[in-house]
Structure formats: C-alpha cells, structure tokens
PDB file with one MODEL, atoms N, CA, C and O in Angstrom:
MODEL        1
ATOM      1  N   UNK A   1     114.839 141.938  99.552  1.00  0.00           N
ATOM      2  CA  UNK A   1     114.013 142.828 100.164  1.00  0.00           C
ATOM      3  C   UNK A   1     113.312 141.843 100.957  1.00  0.00           C
ATOM      4  O   UNK A   1     112.972 140.799 100.398  1.00  0.00           O
ATOM      5  N   UNK A   2     113.052 142.021 102.153  1.00  0.00           N
ATOM      6  CA  UNK A   2     112.096 141.620 103.866  1.00  0.00           C
ATOM      7  C   UNK A   2     110.382 141.955 103.650  1.00  0.00           C
ATOM      8  O   UNK A   2     109.746 143.002 103.527  1.00  0.00           O
ATOM      9  N   UNK A   3     110.054 140.685 103.670  1.00  0.00           N
ATOM     10  CA  UNK A   3     108.222 141.106 104.132  1.00  0.00           C
ATOM     11  C   UNK A   3     107.812 140.811 105.063  1.00  0.00           C
ATOM     12  O   UNK A   3     107.556 139.615 105.204  1.00  0.00           O
ATOM     13  N   UNK A   4     107.441 142.093 106.577  1.00  0.00           N
ATOM     14  CA  UNK A   4     106.699 141.425 107.532  1.00  0.00           C
ATOM     15  C   UNK A   4     105.849 141.023 107.895  1.00  0.00           C
ATOM     16  O   UNK A   4     104.930 141.840 107.846  1.00  0.00           O
ATOM     17  N   UNK A   5     105.383 139.451 108.570  1.00  0.00           N
ATOM     18  CA  UNK A   5     104.895 139.269 108.451  1.00  0.00           C
ATOM     19  C   UNK A   5     104.096 138.851 109.575  1.00  0.00           C
ATOM     20  O   UNK A   5     103.263 137.945 109.528  1.00  0.00           O
ATOM     21  N   UNK A   6     104.417 139.638 110.723  1.00  0.00           N
ATOM     22  CA  UNK A   6     103.636 140.164 111.891  1.00  0.00           C
ATOM     23  C   UNK A   6     104.100 139.453 113.481  1.00  0.00           C
ATOM     24  O   UNK A   6     104.272 138.242 113.620  1.00  0.00           O
ATOM     25  N   UNK A   7     104.218 140.229 114.340  1.00  0.00           N
ATOM     26  CA  UNK A   7     105.301 139.781 115.584  1.00  0.00           C
ATOM     27  C   UNK A   7     106.404 139.446 115.442  1.00  0.00           C
ATOM     28  O   UNK A   7     106.898 138.504 116.062  1.00  0.00           O
ATOM     29  N   UNK A   8     107.266 140.443 114.246  1.00  0.00           N
ATOM     30  CA  UNK A   8     108.470 140.762 114.703  1.00  0.00           C
ATOM     31  C   UNK A   8     109.061 140.002 113.500  1.00  0.00           C
ATOM     32  O   UNK A   8     110.032 140.398 112.857  1.00  0.00           O
ATOM     33  N   UNK A   9     108.164 138.525 113.191  1.00  0.00           N
ATOM     34  CA  UNK A   9     108.870 137.973 111.779  1.00  0.00           C
ATOM     35  C   UNK A   9     108.974 138.752 110.711  1.00  0.00           C
ATOM     36  O   UNK A   9     108.369 139.803 110.503  1.00  0.00           O
ATOM     37  N   UNK A  10     109.926 138.101 109.888  1.00  0.00           N
ATOM     38  CA  UNK A  10     109.819 138.634 108.564  1.00  0.00           C
ATOM     39  C   UNK A  10     110.469 137.275 107.701  1.00  0.00           C
ATOM     40  O   UNK A  10     110.803 136.147 108.065  1.00  0.00           O
ATOM     41  N   UNK A  11     110.467 137.815 106.689  1.00  0.00           N
ATOM     42  CA  UNK A  11     111.269 136.757 105.586  1.00  0.00           C
ATOM     43  C   UNK A  11     111.395 137.393 104.017  1.00  0.00           C
ATOM     44  O   UNK A  11     110.711 138.229 103.427  1.00  0.00           O
ATOM     45  N   UNK A  12     112.885 136.412 103.514  1.00  0.00           N
ATOM     46  CA  UNK A  12     113.406 137.195 102.286  1.00  0.00           C
ATOM     47  C   UNK A  12     112.113 136.665 101.458  1.00  0.00           C
ATOM     48  O   UNK A  12     111.661 135.522 101.516  1.00  0.00           O
ATOM     49  N   UNK A  13     111.333 138.345 100.231  1.00  0.00           N
ATOM     50  CA  UNK A  13     110.919 138.066  99.732  1.00  0.00           C
ATOM     51  C   UNK A  13     110.762 136.522  98.838  1.00  0.00           C
ATOM     52  O   UNK A  13     109.964 135.589  98.747  1.00  0.00           O
ATOM     53  N   UNK A  14     112.468 137.083  98.111  1.00  0.00           N
ATOM     54  CA  UNK A  14     112.286 135.939  96.849  1.00  0.00           C
ATOM     55  C   UNK A  14     111.900 134.543  97.446  1.00  0.00           C
ATOM     56  O   UNK A  14     111.344 133.756  96.679  1.00  0.00           O
ATOM     57  N   UNK A  15     112.172 134.105  98.915  1.00  0.00           N
ATOM     58  CA  UNK A  15     112.452 133.187  99.305  1.00  0.00           C
ATOM     59  C   UNK A  15     110.952 132.664  99.204  1.00  0.00           C
ATOM     60  O   UNK A  15     110.898 131.453  98.985  1.00  0.00           O
ATOM     61  N   UNK A  16     109.509 133.417  99.333  1.00  0.00           N
ATOM     62  CA  UNK A  16     107.982 132.845  99.325  1.00  0.00           C
ATOM     63  C   UNK A  16     107.486 132.494  97.809  1.00  0.00           C
ATOM     64  O   UNK A  16     107.595 133.053  96.718  1.00  0.00           O
ATOM     65  N   UNK A  17     106.754 131.024  98.388  1.00  0.00           N
ATOM     66  CA  UNK A  17     106.627 130.326  97.025  1.00  0.00           C
ATOM     67  C   UNK A  17     105.405 131.016  97.404  1.00  0.00           C
ATOM     68  O   UNK A  17     105.135 131.950  96.649  1.00  0.00           O
ATOM     69  N   UNK A  18     104.672 130.841  98.263  1.00  0.00           N
ATOM     70  CA  UNK A  18     102.749 131.163  97.937  1.00  0.00           C
ATOM     71  C   UNK A  18     102.569 131.630  99.443  1.00  0.00           C
ATOM     72  O   UNK A  18     103.021 131.262 100.527  1.00  0.00           O
ATOM     73  N   UNK A  19     101.370 132.980  98.836  1.00  0.00           N
ATOM     74  CA  UNK A  19     100.040 133.062 100.699  1.00  0.00           C
ATOM     75  C   UNK A  19      99.246 133.264  99.959  1.00  0.00           C
ATOM     76  O   UNK A  19      99.026 134.006  99.002  1.00  0.00           O
ATOM     77  N   UNK A  20      98.568 132.105 100.785  1.00  0.00           N
ATOM     78  CA  UNK A  20      97.148 131.285 100.396  1.00  0.00           C
ATOM     79  C   UNK A  20      96.280 132.037 101.803  1.00  0.00           C
ATOM     80  O   UNK A  20      96.833 131.981 102.901  1.00  0.00           O
ATOM     81  N   UNK A  21      95.130 132.615 101.691  1.00  0.00           N
ATOM     82  CA  UNK A  21      93.892 133.417 102.746  1.00  0.00           C
ATOM     83  C   UNK A  21      93.533 131.323 103.487  1.00  0.00           C
ATOM     84  O   UNK A  21      93.158 130.278 102.955  1.00  0.00           O
ATOM     85  N   UNK A  22      94.132 131.934 105.538  1.00  0.00           N
ATOM     86  CA  UNK A  22      93.311 130.645 105.685  1.00  0.00           C
ATOM     87  C   UNK A  22      91.825 130.284 105.714  1.00  0.00           C
ATOM     88  O   UNK A  22      91.407 129.126 105.730  1.00  0.00           O
ATOM     89  N   UNK A  23      91.298 131.052 105.718  1.00  0.00           N
ATOM     90  CA  UNK A  23      89.399 130.718 105.341  1.00  0.00           C
ATOM     91  C   UNK A  23      89.449 129.733 104.225  1.00  0.00           C
ATOM     92  O   UNK A  23      89.453 128.503 104.190  1.00  0.00           O
ATOM     93  N   UNK A  24      89.497 130.894 103.113  1.00  0.00           N
ATOM     94  CA  UNK A  24      89.584 130.203 101.992  1.00  0.00           C
ATOM     95  C   UNK A  24      90.264 128.951 102.089  1.00  0.00           C
ATOM     96  O   UNK A  24      89.806 127.920 101.597  1.00  0.00           O
ATOM     97  N   UNK A  25      91.178 129.002 102.614  1.00  0.00           N
ATOM     98  CA  UNK A  25      92.142 127.528 102.151  1.00  0.00           C
ATOM     99  C   UNK A  25      91.536 126.560 103.265  1.00  0.00           C
ATOM    100  O   UNK A  25      92.036 125.440 103.369  1.00  0.00           O
ATOM    101  N   UNK A  26      90.395 126.964 104.177  1.00  0.00           N
ATOM    102  CA  UNK A  26      89.861 125.198 105.104  1.00  0.00           C
ATOM    103  C   UNK A  26      88.842 125.311 104.155  1.00  0.00           C
ATOM    104  O   UNK A  26      88.574 124.114 104.046  1.00  0.00           O
ATOM    105  N   UNK A  27      87.665 126.190 102.971  1.00  0.00           N
ATOM    106  CA  UNK A  27      86.931 125.891 102.746  1.00  0.00           C
ATOM    107  C   UNK A  27      86.779 125.867 101.603  1.00  0.00           C
ATOM    108  O   UNK A  27      85.926 126.511 100.993  1.00  0.00           O
ATOM    109  N   UNK A  28      88.086 124.654 100.841  1.00  0.00           N
ATOM    110  CA  UNK A  28      88.183 124.225  99.267  1.00  0.00           C
ATOM    111  C   UNK A  28      88.798 122.993 100.053  1.00  0.00           C
ATOM    112  O   UNK A  28      89.737 122.984 100.849  1.00  0.00           O
ATOM    113  N   UNK A  29      88.158 122.161  99.690  1.00  0.00           N
ATOM    114  CA  UNK A  29      88.479 120.668  99.917  1.00  0.00           C
ATOM    115  C   UNK A  29      90.198 120.376  99.573  1.00  0.00           C
ATOM    116  O   UNK A  29      91.070 119.839 100.256  1.00  0.00           O
ATOM    117  N   UNK A  30      90.224 120.978  98.227  1.00  0.00           N
ATOM    118  CA  UNK A  30      91.245 121.225  97.402  1.00  0.00           C
ATOM    119  C   UNK A  30      92.927 121.925  98.146  1.00  0.00           C
ATOM    120  O   UNK A  30      94.041 121.493  98.445  1.00  0.00           O
ATOM    121  N   UNK A  31      92.005 123.510  98.165  1.00  0.00           N
ATOM    122  CA  UNK A  31      93.368 123.329  99.095  1.00  0.00           C
ATOM    123  C   UNK A  31      93.514 122.850 100.249  1.00  0.00           C
ATOM    124  O   UNK A  31      94.728 122.779 100.439  1.00  0.00           O
ATOM    125  N   UNK A  32      92.736 122.329 101.494  1.00  0.00           N
ATOM    126  CA  UNK A  32      92.860 122.280 102.638  1.00  0.00           C
ATOM    127  C   UNK A  32      93.849 120.615 102.496  1.00  0.00           C
ATOM    128  O   UNK A  32      94.676 120.157 103.284  1.00  0.00           O
ATOM    129  N   UNK A  33      93.531 120.259 101.679  1.00  0.00           N
ATOM    130  CA  UNK A  33      94.399 119.145 100.653  1.00  0.00           C
ATOM    131  C   UNK A  33      95.877 118.901 100.561  1.00  0.00           C
ATOM    132  O   UNK A  33      96.494 117.846 100.705  1.00  0.00           O
ATOM    133  N   UNK A  34      96.331 120.174 100.275  1.00  0.00           N
ATOM    134  CA  UNK A  34      97.494 120.972  99.649  1.00  0.00           C
ATOM    135  C   UNK A  34      98.362 121.896 101.176  1.00  0.00           C
ATOM    136  O   UNK A  34      99.549 122.023 101.477  1.00  0.00           O
ATOM    137  N   UNK A  35      97.298 122.296 101.713  1.00  0.00           N
ATOM    138  CA  UNK A  35      98.039 122.434 103.048  1.00  0.00           C
ATOM    139  C   UNK A  35      98.781 121.417 103.690  1.00  0.00           C
ATOM    140  O   UNK A  35      99.954 121.173 103.970  1.00  0.00           O
ATOM    141  N   UNK A  36      97.029 120.632 103.891  1.00  0.00           N
ATOM    142  CA  UNK A  36      97.802 119.116 105.473  1.00  0.00           C
ATOM    143  C   UNK A  36      98.898 118.464 104.349  1.00  0.00           C
ATOM    144  O   UNK A  36      99.522 117.514 104.823  1.00  0.00           O
ATOM    145  N   UNK A  37      99.244 118.804 102.945  1.00  0.00           N
ATOM    146  CA  UNK A  37     100.177 117.478 102.926  1.00  0.00           C
ATOM    147  C   UNK A  37     101.416 118.792 102.919  1.00  0.00           C
ATOM    148  O   UNK A  37     102.354 118.519 103.668  1.00  0.00           O
ATOM    149  N   UNK A  38     101.554 120.192 102.172  1.00  0.00           N
ATOM    150  CA  UNK A  38     102.381 121.006 103.252  1.00  0.00           C
ATOM    151  C   UNK A  38     102.657 120.882 104.226  1.00  0.00           C
ATOM    152  O   UNK A  38     103.839 120.546 104.289  1.00  0.00           O
ATOM    153  N   UNK A  39     102.133 120.980 105.285  1.00  0.00           N
ATOM    154  CA  UNK A  39     102.547 121.600 106.462  1.00  0.00           C
ATOM    155  C   UNK A  39     102.824 120.085 107.468  1.00  0.00           C
ATOM    156  O   UNK A  39     102.925 120.224 108.687  1.00  0.00           O
ATOM    157  N   UNK A  40     102.922 118.801 106.892  1.00  0.00           N
ATOM    158  CA  UNK A  40     103.424 117.295 107.366  1.00  0.00           C
ATOM    159  C   UNK A  40     105.119 117.695 106.291  1.00  0.00           C
ATOM    160  O   UNK A  40     105.934 116.773 106.339  1.00  0.00           O
ATOM    161  N   UNK A  41     105.400 118.504 105.736  1.00  0.00           N
ATOM    162  CA  UNK A  41     107.002 118.872 104.952  1.00  0.00           C
ATOM    163  C   UNK A  41     107.424 119.941 105.259  1.00  0.00           C
ATOM    164  O   UNK A  41     108.434 120.237 104.620  1.00  0.00           O
ATOM    165  N   UNK A  42     107.064 120.757 106.045  1.00  0.00           N
ATOM    166  CA  UNK A  42     107.831 121.725 106.111  1.00  0.00           C
ATOM    167  C   UNK A  42     107.090 122.285 107.786  1.00  0.00           C
ATOM    168  O   UNK A  42     106.058 122.052 108.416  1.00  0.00           O
ATOM    169  N   UNK A  43     108.608 123.313 108.009  1.00  0.00           N
ATOM    170  CA  UNK A  43     108.243 123.675 109.324  1.00  0.00           C
ATOM    171  C   UNK A  43     107.568 124.594 109.851  1.00  0.00           C
ATOM    172  O   UNK A  43     107.687 125.713 109.353  1.00  0.00           O
ATOM    173  N   UNK A  44     106.757 124.432 110.883  1.00  0.00           N
ATOM    174  CA  UNK A  44     105.203 125.384 111.176  1.00  0.00           C
ATOM    175  C   UNK A  44     105.736 126.215 112.013  1.00  0.00           C
ATOM    176  O   UNK A  44     106.652 125.707 112.660  1.00  0.00           O
ATOM    177  N   UNK A  45     105.523 127.256 112.238  1.00  0.00           N
ATOM    178  CA  UNK A  45     105.787 128.515 112.268  1.00  0.00           C
ATOM    179  C   UNK A  45     104.413 129.737 112.945  1.00  0.00           C
ATOM    180  O   UNK A  45     103.999 130.603 112.174  1.00  0.00           O
ATOM    181  N   UNK A  46     103.798 129.639 114.512  1.00  0.00           N
ATOM    182  CA  UNK A  46     102.641 130.017 113.825  1.00  0.00           C
ATOM    183  C   UNK A  46     102.779 131.495 114.957  1.00  0.00           C
ATOM    184  O   UNK A  46     102.788 131.333 116.178  1.00  0.00           O
ATOM    185  N   UNK A  47     102.870 132.792 114.358  1.00  0.00           N
ATOM    186  CA  UNK A  47     103.127 134.134 114.708  1.00  0.00           C
ATOM    187  C   UNK A  47     102.902 134.916 115.912  1.00  0.00           C
ATOM    188  O   UNK A  47     103.617 135.536 116.699  1.00  0.00           O
ATOM    189  N   UNK A  48     101.586 134.659 115.777  1.00  0.00           N
ATOM    190  CA  UNK A  48     101.063 134.839 117.486  1.00  0.00           C
ATOM    191  C   UNK A  48      99.907 133.866 118.146  1.00  0.00           C
ATOM    192  O   UNK A  48      99.819 132.664 117.896  1.00  0.00           O
ATOM    193  N   UNK A  49      99.071 134.564 118.994  1.00  0.00           N
ATOM    194  CA  UNK A  49      98.427 133.745 119.711  1.00  0.00           C
ATOM    195  C   UNK A  49      96.633 134.829 119.379  1.00  0.00           C
ATOM    196  O   UNK A  49      95.572 134.856 120.002  1.00  0.00           O
ATOM    197  N   UNK A  50      97.278 135.782 117.706  1.00  0.00           N
ATOM    198  CA  UNK A  50      95.427 136.039 117.197  1.00  0.00           C
ATOM    199  C   UNK A  50      95.404 134.813 116.190  1.00  0.00           C
ATOM    200  O   UNK A  50      96.146 133.906 115.816  1.00  0.00           O
ATOM    201  N   UNK A  51      94.363 135.215 116.005  1.00  0.00           N
ATOM    202  CA  UNK A  51      93.309 134.376 115.110  1.00  0.00           C
ATOM    203  C   UNK A  51      93.736 135.054 113.748  1.00  0.00           C
ATOM    204  O   UNK A  51      93.822 136.224 113.373  1.00  0.00           O
ATOM    205  N   UNK A  52      94.119 133.008 112.781  1.00  0.00           N
ATOM    206  CA  UNK A  52      95.368 132.992 111.464  1.00  0.00           C
ATOM    207  C   UNK A  52      94.539 133.695 110.700  1.00  0.00           C
ATOM    208  O   UNK A  52      93.400 133.231 110.755  1.00  0.00           O
ATOM    209  N   UNK A  53      94.674 134.922 109.788  1.00  0.00           N
ATOM    210  CA  UNK A  53      94.720 134.846 108.238  1.00  0.00           C
ATOM    211  C   UNK A  53      95.755 134.757 107.185  1.00  0.00           C
ATOM    212  O   UNK A  53      96.168 135.650 106.444  1.00  0.00           O
ATOM    213  N   UNK A  54      96.058 133.653 107.250  1.00  0.00           N
ATOM    214  CA  UNK A  54      96.700 133.901 105.888  1.00  0.00           C
ATOM    215  C   UNK A  54      97.506 132.616 106.067  1.00  0.00           C
ATOM    216  O   UNK A  54      97.079 132.067 107.083  1.00  0.00           O
ATOM    217  N   UNK A  55      98.545 131.862 105.481  1.00  0.00           N
ATOM    218  CA  UNK A  55      99.590 131.110 105.585  1.00  0.00           C
ATOM    219  C   UNK A  55     100.189 131.506 104.363  1.00  0.00           C
ATOM    220  O   UNK A  55      99.645 131.657 103.269  1.00  0.00           O
ATOM    221  N   UNK A  56     101.636 131.690 104.752  1.00  0.00           N
ATOM    222  CA  UNK A  56     102.689 131.623 104.109  1.00  0.00           C
ATOM    223  C   UNK A  56     103.899 130.661 103.792  1.00  0.00           C
ATOM    224  O   UNK A  56     104.220 129.930 104.729  1.00  0.00           O
ATOM    225  N   UNK A  57     104.569 130.551 102.708  1.00  0.00           N
ATOM    226  CA  UNK A  57     105.011 129.501 102.385  1.00  0.00           C
ATOM    227  C   UNK A  57     106.455 129.542 101.759  1.00  0.00           C
ATOM    228  O   UNK A  57     106.820 129.863 100.628  1.00  0.00           O
ATOM    229  N   UNK A  58     107.338 129.004 103.147  1.00  0.00           N
ATOM    230  CA  UNK A  58     108.732 129.805 101.670  1.00  0.00           C
ATOM    231  C   UNK A  58     109.776 128.776 101.491  1.00  0.00           C
ATOM    232  O   UNK A  58     109.991 128.054 102.465  1.00  0.00           O
ATOM    233  N   UNK A  59     110.386 128.606 100.537  1.00  0.00           N
ATOM    234  CA  UNK A  59     111.495 127.897 100.104  1.00  0.00           C
ATOM    235  C   UNK A  59     112.957 127.801 100.800  1.00  0.00           C
ATOM    236  O   UNK A  59     113.225 128.692 101.607  1.00  0.00           O
ATOM    237  N   UNK A  60     113.700 127.029 100.612  1.00  0.00           N
ATOM    238  CA  UNK A  60     115.096 127.498 100.053  1.00  0.00           C
ATOM    239  C   UNK A  60     115.745 126.506  99.920  1.00  0.00           C
ATOM    240  O   UNK A  60     115.156 125.485 100.274  1.00  0.00           O
ATOM    241  N   UNK A  61     117.149 126.326  99.393  1.00  0.00           N
ATOM    242  CA  UNK A  61     117.554 125.035  99.064  1.00  0.00           C
ATOM    243  C   UNK A  61     117.164 124.334  99.979  1.00  0.00           C
ATOM    244  O   UNK A  61     116.448 123.396  99.629  1.00  0.00           O
ATOM    245  N   UNK A  62     117.517 124.506 101.813  1.00  0.00           N
ATOM    246  CA  UNK A  62     117.700 123.865 102.896  1.00  0.00           C
ATOM    247  C   UNK A  62     116.412 123.882 103.455  1.00  0.00           C
ATOM    248  O   UNK A  62     116.239 123.213 104.473  1.00  0.00           O
ATOM    249  N   UNK A  63     115.408 124.566 102.949  1.00  0.00           N
ATOM    250  CA  UNK A  63     114.281 124.594 104.159  1.00  0.00           C
ATOM    251  C   UNK A  63     113.271 125.070 103.826  1.00  0.00           C
ATOM    252  O   UNK A  63     113.136 125.986 103.015  1.00  0.00           O
ATOM    253  N   UNK A  64     112.067 124.252 104.675  1.00  0.00           N
ATOM    254  CA  UNK A  64     110.228 124.300 103.942  1.00  0.00           C
ATOM    255  C   UNK A  64     110.077 124.827 105.285  1.00  0.00           C
ATOM    256  O   UNK A  64     110.344 124.123 106.259  1.00  0.00           O
ATOM    257  N   UNK A  65     109.691 125.951 105.393  1.00  0.00           N
ATOM    258  CA  UNK A  65     108.752 126.746 106.331  1.00  0.00           C
ATOM    259  C   UNK A  65     107.580 127.270 106.051  1.00  0.00           C
ATOM    260  O   UNK A  65     107.732 128.353 105.486  1.00  0.00           O
ATOM    261  N   UNK A  66     106.201 126.910 106.233  1.00  0.00           N
ATOM    262  CA  UNK A  66     105.139 127.423 106.488  1.00  0.00           C
ATOM    263  C   UNK A  66     104.711 128.516 107.910  1.00  0.00           C
ATOM    264  O   UNK A  66     104.582 127.856 108.941  1.00  0.00           O
ATOM    265  N   UNK A  67     104.580 129.393 108.018  1.00  0.00           N
ATOM    266  CA  UNK A  67     104.068 130.422 108.660  1.00  0.00           C
ATOM    267  C   UNK A  67     102.481 130.645 108.154  1.00  0.00           C
ATOM    268  O   UNK A  67     101.800 130.870 107.153  1.00  0.00           O
ATOM    269  N   UNK A  68     102.394 130.369 109.890  1.00  0.00           N
ATOM    270  CA  UNK A  68     100.555 131.338 110.095  1.00  0.00           C
ATOM    271  C   UNK A  68     100.162 132.754 110.323  1.00  0.00           C
ATOM    272  O   UNK A  68     100.645 133.178 111.373  1.00  0.00           O
ATOM    273  N   UNK A  69      99.606 133.423 109.824  1.00  0.00           N
ATOM    274  CA  UNK A  69      99.887 134.682 109.565  1.00  0.00           C
ATOM    275  C   UNK A  69      98.837 135.052 110.486  1.00  0.00           C
ATOM    276  O   UNK A  69      97.893 134.272 110.360  1.00  0.00           O
ATOM    277  N   UNK A  70      98.555 136.275 111.697  1.00  0.00           N
ATOM    278  CA  UNK A  70      97.351 136.824 111.781  1.00  0.00           C
ATOM    279  C   UNK A  70      97.653 138.344 110.906  1.00  0.00           C
ATOM    280  O   UNK A  70      97.125 139.336 111.409  1.00  0.00           O
ATOM    281  N   UNK A  71      98.131 138.464 110.163  1.00  0.00           N
ATOM    282  CA  UNK A  71      98.261 139.584 108.916  1.00  0.00           C
ATOM    283  C   UNK A  71      97.152 138.756 107.641  1.00  0.00           C
ATOM    284  O   UNK A  71      97.185 137.547 107.412  1.00  0.00           O
ATOM    285  N   UNK A  72      96.261 139.722 106.969  1.00  0.00           N
ATOM    286  CA  UNK A  72      95.530 139.184 106.374  1.00  0.00           C
ATOM    287  C   UNK A  72      96.260 139.097 105.247  1.00  0.00           C
ATOM    288  O   UNK A  72      97.255 139.810 105.373  1.00  0.00           O
ATOM    289  N   UNK A  73      96.220 138.415 103.934  1.00  0.00           N
ATOM    290  CA  UNK A  73      96.738 138.268 102.480  1.00  0.00           C
ATOM    291  C   UNK A  73      97.218 139.830 101.695  1.00  0.00           C
ATOM    292  O   UNK A  73      98.253 140.312 101.235  1.00  0.00           O
ATOM    293  N   UNK A  74      95.522 140.320 101.902  1.00  0.00           N
ATOM    294  CA  UNK A  74      95.909 141.798 101.273  1.00  0.00           C
ATOM    295  C   UNK A  74      96.648 143.202 102.085  1.00  0.00           C
ATOM    296  O   UNK A  74      96.980 144.344 101.767  1.00  0.00           O
ATOM    297  N   UNK A  75      96.665 142.533 103.039  1.00  0.00           N
ATOM    298  CA  UNK A  75      97.831 143.559 104.083  1.00  0.00           C
ATOM    299  C   UNK A  75      99.294 143.075 103.695  1.00  0.00           C
ATOM    300  O   UNK A  75     100.230 143.851 103.503  1.00  0.00           O
ATOM    301  N   UNK A  76      99.391 141.280 103.578  1.00  0.00           N
ATOM    302  CA  UNK A  76     100.737 141.500 102.979  1.00  0.00           C
ATOM    303  C   UNK A  76     101.071 141.719 101.622  1.00  0.00           C
ATOM    304  O   UNK A  76     102.249 141.870 101.298  1.00  0.00           O
ATOM    305  N   UNK A  77     100.108 141.753 100.756  1.00  0.00           N
ATOM    306  CA  UNK A  77     100.518 141.771  99.428  1.00  0.00           C
ATOM    307  C   UNK A  77     100.666 143.437  99.172  1.00  0.00           C
ATOM    308  O   UNK A  77     101.374 143.802  98.234  1.00  0.00           O
ATOM    309  N   UNK A  78     100.065 144.328  99.923  1.00  0.00           N
ATOM    310  CA  UNK A  78     100.820 145.638  99.968  1.00  0.00           C
ATOM    311  C   UNK A  78     101.771 146.202 100.158  1.00  0.00           C
ATOM    312  O   UNK A  78     102.238 147.144  99.517  1.00  0.00           O
ATOM    313  N   UNK A  79     102.456 145.305 101.732  1.00  0.00           N
ATOM    314  CA  UNK A  79     103.593 145.407 101.980  1.00  0.00           C
ATOM    315  C   UNK A  79     104.443 144.863 100.912  1.00  0.00           C
ATOM    316  O   UNK A  79     105.558 145.347 100.715  1.00  0.00           O
ATOM    317  N   UNK A  80     104.116 144.161 100.407  1.00  0.00           N
ATOM    318  CA  UNK A  80     105.538 143.285  98.972  1.00  0.00           C
ATOM    319  C   UNK A  80     105.511 144.258  98.268  1.00  0.00           C
ATOM    320  O   UNK A  80     106.600 144.832  98.238  1.00  0.00           O
ATOM    321  N   UNK A  81     104.657 144.760  97.612  1.00  0.00           N
ATOM    322  CA  UNK A  81     104.846 145.884  96.687  1.00  0.00           C
ATOM    323  C   UNK A  81     105.141 147.094  97.107  1.00  0.00           C
ATOM    324  O   UNK A  81     105.141 147.780  96.085  1.00  0.00           O
ATOM    325  N   UNK A  82     105.554 148.195  98.595  1.00  0.00           N
ATOM    326  CA  UNK A  82     106.084 148.521  99.062  1.00  0.00           C
ATOM    327  C   UNK A  82     107.503 148.954  98.646  1.00  0.00           C
ATOM    328  O   UNK A  82     108.265 148.179  99.224  1.00  0.00           O
ATOM    329  N   UNK A  83     108.543 150.246  97.566  1.00  0.00           N
ATOM    330  CA  UNK A  83     108.691 150.382  97.615  1.00  0.00           C
ATOM    331  C   UNK A  83     110.376 151.168  98.919  1.00  0.00           C
ATOM    332  O   UNK A  83     110.388 152.399  98.880  1.00  0.00           O
ATOM    333  N   UNK A  84     111.133 150.764  99.534  1.00  0.00           N
ATOM    334  CA  UNK A  84     111.660 151.292 100.368  1.00  0.00           C
ATOM    335  C   UNK A  84     113.195 152.532  99.608  1.00  0.00           C
ATOM    336  O   UNK A  84     114.040 152.206  98.774  1.00  0.00           O
ATOM    337  N   UNK A  85     113.081 153.492 100.098  1.00  0.00           N
ATOM    338  CA  UNK A  85     113.620 154.424  99.472  1.00  0.00           C
ATOM    339  C   UNK A  85     114.994 155.184 100.458  1.00  0.00           C
ATOM    340  O   UNK A  85     114.952 155.719 101.566  1.00  0.00           O
ATOM    341  N   UNK A  86     116.144 154.955  99.521  1.00  0.00           N
ATOM    342  CA  UNK A  86     117.368 155.813 100.488  1.00  0.00           C
ATOM    343  C   UNK A  86     117.187 156.448 100.081  1.00  0.00           C
ATOM    344  O   UNK A  86     116.662 156.514  98.969  1.00  0.00           O
ATOM    345  N   UNK A  87     117.773 157.866 101.267  1.00  0.00           N
ATOM    346  CA  UNK A  87     118.023 159.361 100.699  1.00  0.00           C
ATOM    347  C   UNK A  87     119.352 159.423 100.347  1.00  0.00           C
ATOM    348  O   UNK A  87     119.819 160.461  99.880  1.00  0.00           O
TER     349      UNK A  87
ENDMDL
END
C-alpha cells in the first residue's frame, strides 16, 4: 500500500521506518539530535512550500529518504490505517 505525503508524493508504507511530529522534534534535544543525524545520512525532500508538520523517514535496501511534509502526523496515521477495497 501507498501513503500520500502531500503534493503528489507517495511512499510504500512498508518502507516507512518512522514518522515524527516536526515541532516536537525541534522542542526535544534528543529528537533534534536524531533528526540532524538522520538528515545527514538521507536524501531530504521538502514536499511543499507550506510549513513542515511532519518528518517521514523511509528506508529501502539501497536508499534512505527523509520527507518534510505539510501533512500532520495525525492525518498521516489516519491515511495509513485506511483500507481501500475493490468491488
């Protein structure tokens, strides 16, 4: 299944390692250190010019990517739990 991160960007849900709230990350020294470390190791993609609300880190065998999304972590969680049925 795919998860829509905003502005036409989608990722395979199985590749998502974690999703973090951006403001919480900035307000917590441990999370901020973690974010800074990860951002040096991964390709960073800014999804939109809108304010960043969440960080999505994906990892495959060959690639690490950090997405900065304008979609809140709560909305991403709801989207990730949605089931799409085919009739």
